[in-house]
KEKE-3310 file (N, C-alpha, C; in steps of 0.2 Angstrom, whole numbers, plus 5000, padded with zeros to 4 digits):
npx = (4668:4656:4657:4646:4643:4649:4644:4635:4623:4629:4626:4630:4633:4640:4653:4668:4674:4683:4696:4694:4692:4700:4712:4711:4698:4689:4676:4675:4672:4670:4674:4669:4674:4673:4662:4653:4648:4646:4652:4649:4661:4674:4689:4700:4697:4703:4714:4709:4706:4717:4731:4744:4759:4754:4757:4758:4758:4763:4762:4774:4776:4778:4768:4772:4771:4764:4756:4755:4756:4758:4765:4763:4776:4776:4763:4759:4748:4739:4744:4741:4749:4751:4762:4767:4776:4794:4803:4810:4827:4828:4834:4826:4815:4798:4783:4767:4751:4742:4734:4727:4728:4729:4735:4748:4762:4776:4791:4785:4787:4786:4785:4788:4784:4788:4800:4804:4809:4809:4808:4800:4800:4791:4793:4788:4772:4758:4743:4727:4729:4742:4759:4777:4788:4802:4812:4820:4832:4840:4848:4840:4828:4816:4815:4813:4800:4793:4792:4785:4774:4758:4748:4742:4727:4712:4700:4687:4687:4684:4690:4705:4716:4718:4730:4743:4749:4739:4735:4744:4751:4755:4767:4773:4787:4796:4799:4789:4776:4761:4749:4740:4742:4728:4721:4730:4728:4721:4729:4738:4753:4752:4743:4749:4760:4754:4749:4761:4765:4756:4762:4762:4769:4776:4779:4787:4784:4786:4776:4775:4762:4753:4745:4740:4733:4722:4716:4702:4690:4686:4680:4668:4670:4678:4690:4696:4702:4717:4730:4741:4759:4767:4779:4788:4795:4804:4813:4827:4826:4812:4807:4813:4806:4793:4792:4796:4785:4775:4780:4778:4764:4758:4747:4747:4743:4737:4739:4729:4725:4736:4747:4743:4743:4757:4763:4756:4759:4773:4775:4769:4778:4790:4788:4789:4792:4802:4817:4818:4818:4806:4793:4775:4760:4749:4733:4720:4706:4690:4691:4704:4717:4722:4738:4747:4741:4731:4722:4714:4715:4706:4699:4682:4677:4676:4662:4663:4676:4694:4698:4687:4685:4696:4694:4682:4687:4694:4684:4672:4661:4646:4645:4653:4646:4634:4640:4644:4631:4626:4635:4632:4619:4621:4628:4642:4657:4665:4679:4695:4696:4688:4679:4684:4687:4690:4694:4693:4698:4700)
npy = (5166:5168:5175:5173:5160:5152:5155:5153:5150:5152:5148:5158:5153:5141:5144:5140:5144:5140:5127:5109:5099:5088:5085:5075:5072:5079:5081:5072:5072:5060:5058:5052:5056:5051:5043:5051:5051:5052:5050:5052:5054:5052:5061:5053:5042:5043:5035:5024:5027:5028:5019:5007:5013:5025:5043:5055:5072:5086:5103:5111:5123:5136:5147:5163:5176:5187:5198:5215:5229:5246:5263:5277:5288:5301:5306:5300:5291:5275:5260:5246:5231:5218:5206:5199:5193:5192:5203:5197:5198:5210:5213:5212:5219:5219:5214:5220:5220:5235:5245:5260:5261:5273:5282:5279:5283:5284:5284:5286:5283:5270:5264:5250:5242:5245:5252:5256:5245:5239:5246:5253:5258:5265:5260:5258:5261:5252:5245:5241:5243:5238:5239:5241:5238:5243:5236:5240:5236:5228:5213:5197:5195:5187:5183:5195:5197:5187:5191:5204:5202:5196:5181:5179:5177:5173:5185:5182:5174:5177:5178:5177:5163:5151:5144:5146:5136:5129:5135:5131:5117:5101:5097:5108:5118:5126:5143:5157:5160:5169:5164:5149:5132:5125:5113:5104:5104:5093:5082:5072:5068:5054:5049:5051:5043:5030:5031:5031:5018:5010:5010:5021:5035:5050:5066:5082:5098:5116:5130:5147:5155:5169:5184:5179:5167:5170:5182:5191:5188:5201:5204:5202:5193:5178:5176:5188:5190:5192:5183:5185:5183:5169:5162:5147:5131:5116:5103:5092:5079:5078:5081:5070:5059:5061:5062:5049:5042:5047:5041:5028:5028:5029:5036:5053:5062:5077:5087:5099:5115:5123:5115:5108:5119:5122:5110:5108:5120:5119:5108:5112:5121:5114:5102:5091:5086:5098:5102:5117:5135:5146:5158:5157:5162:5154:5151:5141:5135:5130:5120:5119:5106:5094:5088:5082:5080:5067:5065:5074:5082:5093:5108:5116:5129:5147:5155:5160:5161:5159:5147:5138:5138:5131:5118:5115:5114:5102:5092:5096:5109:5109:5097:5100:5110:5103:5094:5103:5108:5097:5096:5108:5106:5095:5101:5103:5110:5125:5133:5139:5132:5122:5107:5093:5087:5072:5070:5059:5049:5036)
npz = (4891:4903:4919:4928:4926:4935:4947:4963:4976:4992:5008:5022:5034:5032:5029:5036:5051:5060:5062:5060:5074:5075:5063:5053:5054:5047:5035:5019:5003:4991:4974:4959:4944:4931:4930:4936:4950:4968:4985:5003:5015:5029:5032:5035:5028:5016:5013:5008:4996:4989:4980:4979:4971:4967:4966:4978:4977:4986:4992:5000:5006:5018:5029:5032:5045:5038:5039:5043:5054:5054:5056:5047:5043:5040:5043:5054:5053:5053:5046:5036:5030:5019:5016:5000:4991:4989:4979:4964:4962:4969:4983:4999:4995:4994:4986:4991:4998:5002:5015:5021:5003:4995:5002:5002:4994:4981:4990:5003:5020:5032:5048:5059:5074:5092:5094:5082:5075:5062:5046:5032:5015:5002:4985:4973:4964:4962:4953:4961:4975:4977:4982:4980:4993:5001:5014:5029:5041:5055:5058:5056:5044:5044:5057:5063:5058:5063:5076:5075:5065:5060:5058:5042:5040:5030:5025:5027:5039:5055:5067:5077:5078:5091:5091:5080:5072:5067:5055:5046:5036:5042:5036:5032:5027:5019:5021:5016:5011:5008:5011:5016:5009:5009:5007:5012:5025:5031:5033:5044:5054:5057:5048:5036:5037:5037:5024:5016:5020:5013:5001:4993:4985:4992:4987:4988:4983:4980:4981:4983:4990:4984:4978:4966:4968:4977:4972:4968:4955:4944:4932:4919:4908:4909:4902:4902:4914:4923:4929:4944:4946:4954:4964:4961:4965:4960:4964:4959:4963:4965:4952:4945:4950:4948:4934:4931:4936:4927:4915:4918:4919:4931:4944:4947:4960:4965:4979:4983:4974:4972:4970:4959:4949:4949:4944:4932:4925:4924:4916:4905:4900:4898:4893:4901:4918:4925:4934:4943:4948:4947:4941:4939:4931:4928:4922:4925:4917:4912:4897:4897:4895:4906:4909:4918:4931:4938:4948:4962:4977:4986:4994:4997:4986:4984:4976:4959:4959:4954:4958:4958:4945:4941:4946:4939:4926:4928:4931:4924:4921:4924:4931:4942:4948:4952:4961:4971:4975:4981:4992:4999:5002:5011:5021:5021:5026:5021:5012:5018:5031:5030:5024:5012:4995:4986:4970:4957:4942:4938)
capx = (4664:4654:4658:4640:4642:4653:4641:4631:4622:4632:4624:4636:4635:4644:4660:4671:4677:4689:4698:4691:4695:4706:4713:4709:4691:4685:4673:4678:4667:4674:4670:4671:4672:4671:4655:4649:4645:4650:4650:4651:4666:4678:4695:4705:4696:4707:4719:4705:4705:4724:4733:4751:4761:4751:4762:4755:4762:4760:4765:4777:4777:4776:4766:4775:4767:4764:4751:4759:4753:4764:4764:4766:4781:4774:4757:4757:4742:4740:4745:4741:4751:4751:4768:4765:4783:4800:4804:4816:4833:4828:4834:4822:4809:4792:4776:4763:4744:4742:4728:4724:4733:4729:4740:4755:4765:4783:4795:4782:4790:4782:4789:4785:4787:4788:4807:4805:4814:4808:4806:4798:4799:4788:4798:4784:4765:4754:4736:4723:4732:4748:4765:4783:4790:4809:4813:4827:4832:4846:4847:4837:4821:4811:4815:4809:4793:4790:4790:4780:4769:4752:4746:4737:4720:4708:4696:4681:4688:4682:4693:4712:4717:4722:4736:4745:4751:4733:4735:4750:4751:4760:4773:4776:4794:4799:4795:4788:4769:4756:4742:4742:4739:4723:4719:4734:4727:4718:4734:4741:4759:4750:4739:4754:4764:4750:4749:4768:4765:4752:4765:4761:4775:4774:4784:4786:4786:4785:4774:4773:4755:4752:4739:4738:4729:4716:4714:4695:4689:4682:4678:4662:4672:4684:4696:4699:4706:4724:4733:4747:4764:4769:4786:4787:4802:4804:4820:4829:4823:4805:4806:4814:4801:4786:4793:4796:4778:4772:4782:4775:4757:4755:4743:4749:4738:4739:4736:4728:4726:4743:4751:4740:4746:4764:4764:4754:4763:4780:4775:4767:4784:4796:4785:4791:4793:4809:4819:4819:4814:4804:4787:4770:4754:4745:4726:4717:4699:4687:4694:4711:4718:4727:4743:4750:4737:4726:4717:4715:4712:4705:4693:4677:4680:4672:4658:4666:4684:4698:4699:4682:4686:4701:4691:4678:4691:4696:4678:4667:4657:4640:4645:4656:4640:4630:4643:4643:4624:4626:4639:4628:4613:4623:4631:4649:4660:4668:4685:4701:4696:4682:4680:4687:4685:4695:4692:4698:4695:4701)
capy = (5163:5173:5174:5171:5152:5149:5157:5148:5153:5149:5151:5161:5148:5136:5146:5137:5149:5137:5121:5104:5098:5084:5087:5070:5070:5083:5077:5071:5070:5056:5060:5048:5061:5048:5040:5056:5048:5054:5047:5055:5050:5056:5062:5048:5037:5045:5030:5018:5030:5027:5013:5007:5016:5032:5048:5061:5078:5091:5110:5111:5130:5138:5153:5168:5181:5192:5204:5219:5235:5251:5270:5282:5292:5308:5309:5295:5287:5268:5257:5239:5228:5210:5204:5194:5189:5196:5205:5194:5203:5216:5211:5215:5223:5215:5216:5220:5224:5240:5248:5263:5262:5279:5287:5277:5285:5283:5288:5285:5279:5266:5261:5245:5240:5251:5255:5256:5239:5238:5252:5251:5264:5263:5261:5258:5261:5247:5245:5237:5243:5234:5243:5238:5241:5241:5235:5242:5232:5225:5206:5193:5198:5182:5183:5201:5196:5182:5196:5209:5201:5191:5176:5182:5173:5176:5190:5179:5171:5183:5178:5174:5156:5150:5141:5148:5131:5126:5138:5128:5110:5097:5096:5115:5118:5132:5149:5162:5161:5174:5160:5142:5127:5123:5106:5099:5104:5087:5077:5071:5063:5047:5047:5051:5037:5025:5031:5028:5011:5007:5010:5028:5039:5057:5071:5089:5104:5122:5136:5152:5158:5176:5187:5175:5162:5172:5188:5190:5190:5207:5205:5198:5187:5176:5176:5195:5190:5191:5180:5187:5178:5166:5159:5140:5127:5109:5101:5087:5073:5078:5080:5063:5054:5062:5060:5041:5040:5048:5036:5021:5029:5029:5042:5059:5065:5084:5090:5107:5119:5126:5109:5108:5125:5121:5104:5109:5126:5117:5103:5115:5125:5110:5095:5086:5090:5100:5105:5124:5139:5152:5160:5156:5165:5150:5152:5135:5136:5125:5120:5117:5099:5092:5084:5078:5078:5063:5065:5080:5083:5101:5110:5119:5136:5153:5156:5165:5161:5155:5140:5134:5137:5126:5112:5114:5112:5095:5088:5099:5114:5107:5092:5103:5114:5098:5092:5109:5108:5092:5098:5113:5102:5091:5106:5103:5117:5128:5137:5137:5128:5118:5100:5093:5083:5069:5069:5054:5046:5028)
capz = (4896:4908:4926:4931:4925:4941:4953:4966:4982:4998:5015:5026:5040:5029:5029:5042:5055:5064:5059:5063:5081:5073:5056:5048:5055:5043:5030:5013:4997:4986:4968:4953:4939:4925:4931:4939:4956:4974:4991:5009:5019:5033:5028:5035:5023:5010:5012:5004:4989:4986:4979:4978:4965:4967:4969:4981:4977:4990:4992:5007:5008:5025:5029:5036:5048:5033:5040:5048:5056:5055:5056:5042:5047:5038:5046:5060:5051:5054:5039:5036:5024:5018:5011:4995:4989:4988:4972:4962:4960:4973:4990:5005:4993:4993:4984:4996:4998:5007:5016:5014:4998:4992:5006:5001:4987:4981:4995:5009:5025:5037:5054:5063:5081:5096:5093:5074:5073:5055:5042:5025:5010:4995:4979:4967:4965:4957:4954:4966:4982:4978:4982:4982:4999:5003:5021:5032:5047:5058:5060:5052:5042:5046:5065:5065:5055:5068:5082:5073:5061:5062:5053:5037:5039:5025:5028:5029:5045:5059:5074:5077:5080:5097:5089:5074:5068:5063:5049:5043:5036:5046:5033:5030:5028:5016:5022:5011:5008:5011:5013:5017:5005:5014:5005:5015:5032:5034:5034:5051:5053:5057:5042:5030:5038:5034:5016:5014:5021:5008:4994:4990:4986:4993:4984:4990:4978:4983:4978:4988:4988:4984:4975:4960:4970:4980:4970:4966:4948:4944:4925:4917:4904:4913:4898:4903:4920:4922:4936:4946:4946:4960:4963:4963:4965:4960:4964:4954:4965:4964:4945:4942:4953:4945:4927:4931:4937:4921:4911:4920:4919:4938:4945:4950:4964:4968:4985:4982:4968:4971:4967:4952:4945:4949:4940:4925:4922:4923:4911:4899:4897:4897:4891:4906:4924:4925:4940:4942:4952:4943:4942:4935:4932:4924:4924:4923:4917:4907:4891:4898:4895:4911:4906:4923:4937:4937:4954:4965:4984:4986:4998:4993:4985:4983:4970:4954:4960:4949:4960:4956:4938:4940:4947:4934:4921:4929:4931:4920:4925:4926:4937:4948:4952:4955:4967:4976:4977:4986:4998:5002:5005:5016:5025:5021:5028:5015:5012:5021:5037:5028:5022:5006:4990:4982:4963:4953:4936:4938)
cpx = (4662:4655:4652:4639:4645:4650:4636:4629:4625:4630:4630:4638:4639:4651:4663:4675:4683:4690:4694:4695:4701:4706:4710:4702:4686:4681:4676:4672:4671:4670:4673:4669:4670:4664:4650:4645:4649:4647:4653:4656:4669:4685:4700:4703:4699:4712:4716:4705:4712:4726:4741:4754:4759:4757:4758:4759:4759:4765:4768:4779:4774:4774:4770:4770:4767:4760:4754:4755:4759:4761:4767:4770:4778:4768:4755:4750:4744:4739:4745:4744:4751:4757:4766:4771:4788:4801:4810:4821:4833:4828:4830:4817:4804:4786:4771:4756:4744:4735:4729:4729:4734:4734:4747:4758:4773:4787:4791:4786:4785:4786:4785:4788:4788:4795:4809:4811:4814:4805:4805:4798:4796:4792:4794:4776:4762:4747:4733:4727:4739:4754:4771:4786:4797:4810:4820:4827:4839:4844:4844:4830:4816:4810:4811:4802:4790:4788:4785:4774:4764:4751:4741:4731:4716:4703:4689:4681:4688:4686:4700:4712:4720:4729:4738:4746:4745:4732:4742:4748:4756:4767:4776:4783:4798:4796:4795:4781:4765:4749:4744:4739:4734:4721:4724:4733:4724:4722:4737:4748:4757:4747:4744:4759:4760:4749:4756:4768:4761:4756:4764:4767:4773:4780:4782:4788:4784:4782:4772:4767:4755:4745:4736:4733:4722:4713:4707:4695:4684:4680:4672:4664:4678:4691:4700:4703:4713:4727:4740:4752:4765:4775:4785:4794:4801:4811:4821:4826:4815:4803:4807:4809:4795:4787:4793:4789:4774:4773:4779:4767:4754:4751:4747:4743:4740:4735:4735:4729:4733:4748:4749:4744:4753:4766:4762:4758:4770:4780:4773:4773:4789:4794:4787:4791:4801:4811:4821:4816:4812:4797:4782:4764:4748:4738:4722:4710:4696:4689:4701:4711:4723:4731:4747:4746:4731:4720:4719:4711:4712:4699:4688:4678:4674:4668:4662:4673:4687:4699:4693:4682:4691:4698:4686:4681:4693:4690:4672:4663:4650:4640:4648:4650:4635:4633:4643:4636:4623:4629:4635:4622:4615:4627:4638:4652:4665:4674:4690:4701:4690:4684:4683:4684:4691:4691:4696:4694:4695:4704)
cpy = (5167:5171:5171:5163:5149:5152:5152:5152:5149:5152:5153:5156:5142:5138:5145:5143:5147:5130:5115:5102:5093:5084:5082:5068:5075:5079:5077:5068:5066:5056:5056:5052:5058:5046:5045:5054:5051:5051:5051:5051:5055:5056:5056:5042:5038:5039:5024:5021:5029:5020:5013:5009:5023:5037:5054:5067:5084:5097:5111:5119:5132:5145:5157:5173:5187:5198:5208:5226:5240:5258:5274:5287:5300:5311:5305:5291:5279:5265:5250:5236:5221:5209:5198:5190:5194:5197:5201:5199:5209:5214:5215:5220:5218:5218:5215:5223:5229:5243:5254:5264:5269:5284:5285:5278:5283:5287:5288:5280:5276:5263:5256:5243:5246:5255:5256:5251:5238:5244:5250:5258:5261:5265:5261:5257:5257:5248:5240:5237:5240:5240:5239:5242:5238:5241:5237:5239:5230:5218:5202:5194:5193:5182:5190:5201:5192:5186:5201:5208:5196:5187:5179:5178:5177:5180:5187:5175:5177:5183:5175:5167:5156:5147:5142:5142:5127:5130:5136:5120:5107:5096:5103:5116:5124:5138:5154:5163:5166:5170:5153:5138:5123:5116:5101:5099:5098:5082:5077:5067:5056:5045:5047:5045:5031:5025:5029:5020:5007:5007:5016:5032:5046:5061:5078:5093:5110:5127:5141:5156:5165:5178:5182:5170:5165:5179:5187:5191:5195:5209:5200:5192:5185:5176:5183:5195:5188:5189:5184:5182:5175:5162:5151:5137:5120:5107:5094:5080:5072:5077:5073:5058:5055:5060:5052:5039:5041:5043:5030:5022:5027:5036:5047:5062:5072:5085:5097:5110:5122:5121:5108:5113:5124:5115:5106:5115:5123:5112:5107:5119:5120:5103:5089:5090:5092:5104:5113:5128:5145:5154:5158:5160:5161:5151:5146:5136:5131:5126:5118:5109:5097:5087:5080:5076:5073:5062:5071:5080:5091:5102:5113:5126:5141:5153:5161:5166:5157:5148:5135:5133:5131:5119:5110:5112:5104:5090:5090:5103:5112:5102:5095:5107:5109:5095:5097:5109:5103:5094:5104:5110:5098:5095:5104:5110:5119:5132:5134:5132:5123:5111:5100:5088:5079:5067:5064:5052:5039:5026)
cpz = (4901:4915:4930:4930:4931:4947:4956:4973:4988:5004:5019:5032:5038:5029:5036:5045:5059:5061:5063:5069:5079:5066:5051:5049:5052:5038:5023:5008:4992:4979:4962:4947:4932:4925:4934:4945:4962:4980:4997:5013:5024:5030:5029:5031:5016:5008:5008:4997:4985:4985:4978:4971:4964:4969:4971:4981:4981:4990:5000:5009:5015:5025:5034:5039:5044:5034:5045:5049:5057:5055:5051:5045:5046:5042:5053:5059:5051:5047:5040:5030:5025:5013:5007:4994:4988:4981:4969:4959:4964:4980:4995:5002:4991:4990:4989:4995:5003:5008:5021:5009:4995:4996:5005:4994:4987:4986:5002:5014:5030:5042:5057:5069:5085:5095:5086:5072:5066:5052:5035:5021:5004:4989:4973:4968:4960:4958:4960:4973:4983:4978:4983:4988:5000:5010:5023:5039:5049:5060:5055:5050:5045:5054:5067:5063:5060:5074:5080:5069:5064:5056:5048:5035:5034:5028:5030:5036:5050:5065:5073:5080:5087:5096:5082:5069:5065:5057:5045:5042:5040:5043:5030:5032:5025:5017:5016:5008:5012:5013:5013:5011:5008:5013:5009:5023:5035:5035:5041:5049:5053:5051:5036:5031:5035:5026:5013:5015:5016:5001:4990:4991:4987:4991:4986:4984:4982:4979:4983:4986:4989:4981:4969:4962:4973:4978:4967:4958:4947:4937:4924:4913:4908:4909:4899:4909:4919:4929:4937:4946:4953:4959:4966:4962:4965:4959:4960:4956:4964:4956:4942:4944:4949:4937:4926:4932:4931:4916:4912:4921:4926:4939:4949:4953:4967:4974:4985:4975:4966:4968:4960:4947:4944:4943:4932:4921:4920:4917:4904:4896:4895:4894:4895:4912:4925:4931:4939:4948:4948:4945:4937:4936:4928:4927:4921:4923:4912:4900:4891:4899:4900:4908:4912:4929:4935:4942:4958:4972:4985:4991:4994:4992:4984:4976:4966:4955:4954:4951:4958:4948:4936:4941:4942:4927:4922:4929:4927:4925:4928:4932:4943:4952:4955:4961:4973:4979:4982:4992:5002:5006:5011:5022:5026:5023:5022:5017:5016:5027:5036:5026:5015:5001:4988:4975:4959:4947:4936:4944)
residu = (MET:ASP:ILE:SER:LEU:PHE:ASP:PHE:ASP:LEU:PRO:GLU:GLU:LEU:ILE:ALA:GLN:SER:PRO:ALA:GLN:LYS:ARG:ASP:GLU:SER:ARG:LEU:LEU:VAL:ILE:ASP:LYS:LYS:ASN:LYS:THR:TYR:GLU:ASP:HIS:ILE:PHE:HIS:ASP:ILE:ILE:ASP:CYS:LEU:LYS:PRO:GLY:ASP:VAL:LEU:VAL:ARG:ASN:ASN:THR:LYS:VAL:ILE:PRO:ALA:ARG:MET:PHE:GLY:ILE:LYS:LYS:GLN:THR:ASN:ALA:HIS:ILE:GLU:ILE:LEU:LEU:LEU:HIS:GLU:ILE:GLU:GLY:GLU:LYS:ASP:THR:TRP:GLU:CYS:ILE:THR:ARG:PRO:ALA:LYS:SER:ILE:LYS:ILE:GLY:THR:GLU:ILE:SER:PHE:GLY:GLU:ASN:GLU:GLU:LEU:LYS:GLY:VAL:CYS:THR:LYS:VAL:CYS:ASP:GLU:GLY:ILE:ARG:HIS:ILE:LYS:PHE:ILE:TYR:LYS:GLY:ILE:PHE:LEU:GLU:ILE:LEU:ASP:LYS:LEU:GLY:LYS:MET:PRO:LEU:PRO:PRO:TYR:ILE:LYS:LYS:GLN:LEU:ASP:GLU:ASN:ASP:ARG:TYR:GLN:THR:VAL:TYR:ALA:LYS:ILE:GLU:GLY:SER:ALA:ALA:ALA:PRO:THR:ALA:GLY:PHE:HIS:PHE:THR:PRO:GLN:LEU:LEU:GLU:LYS:ILE:LYS:GLU:LYS:GLY:VAL:GLU:ILE:ILE:ASP:ILE:THR:LEU:HIS:ILE:GLY:LEU:GLY:THR:PHE:ARG:PRO:VAL:LYS:VAL:ASP:LYS:ILE:GLU:ASP:HIS:VAL:MET:HIS:SER:GLU:VAL:TYR:GLU:ILE:ASP:GLU:TYR:ALA:ALA:SER:ARG:ILE:ASN:LEU:ALA:LEU:LYS:GLU:ASN:ARG:ARG:ILE:ILE:ALA:VAL:GLY:THR:THR:SER:VAL:ARG:THR:LEU:GLU:ALA:ASN:PHE:ASN:LYS:TYR:GLN:LYS:ILE:TYR:PRO:CYS:LYS:GLU:SER:THR:ASN:ILE:PHE:ILE:LYS:PRO:GLY:TYR:GLU:TYR:LYS:VAL:VAL:LYS:ALA:LEU:ILE:THR:ASN:PHE:HIS:LEU:PRO:LYS:SER:THR:LEU:ILE:MET:LEU:VAL:SER:ALA:PHE:MET:GLY:ARG:GLU:PHE:THR:LEU:GLU:VAL:TYR:GLU:HIS:ALA:ILE:LYS:GLU:LYS:TYR:ARG:PHE:PHE:SER:PHE:GLY:ASP:SER:MET:PHE:ILE:TYR:GLU:LYS)
# end
């Protein structure tokens, strides 16, 4: 399948540069994928789309200040790194995107902070600017990161936030993500409480977002694209509640594409939702048959991205592009700080 099938013209002014003033007052496009109809709403109207017995599954990952600026010890050159995830089995060694990557080779040392509070040594060179960096420090790594790092806003957002917590969901809990699960930005504590009062069950799972979610597709045929692995975790309580809902044929509603990928990858492997902590590189594209997720809350995504392919697999490519054409015509806001969709079948 050619990548051009997922392309569309997106006016630059529709790329949201800041979040909505109030989280739940962003816009919401409610989409009936079975009847191929859609209606314009405000996000707090989501409560009218939900019904007792539904299970809302959300990603409770918390973004770490993963963007760091250091000095190459050998030359005093300025180095920028983005921490993606800690390498399993290698304590304090992280997979990182580095700039300029060509100057970072095995053995390159980088210092961070005025007093070299944190040091990094390159232990492995990978493609696409990715390096494995082993960090050396005294104290607690995440506390040092809070002091020295910056929030890793996407490159299409041109200014820093006044409040870093606007690049977190209100339910962010488990630290370790290099990007936020942005479909969850629209929920407030008050709205979530109303959803619970309606009889909707809310379940947390975790996927730490890394390169697999936002790496661009650089091949002509989407089948040639390889996803990077990301770490996810489902605990015993979440697994048991989701399995019960599946058995009772209740709706599983995924908040965001990361929740979709976690649930579908886990079910594909175990034929049920199984409690575990492991990695997935699942690539959901048209032709994929959804086995767990029955409805989806998601933002509007980049042209030719794996995320619009995931949505296209859920409601059909042609209908997805029709919906996006409507969103552009009605000036919906796109990407991380943009508006959202609720896609359902029944």
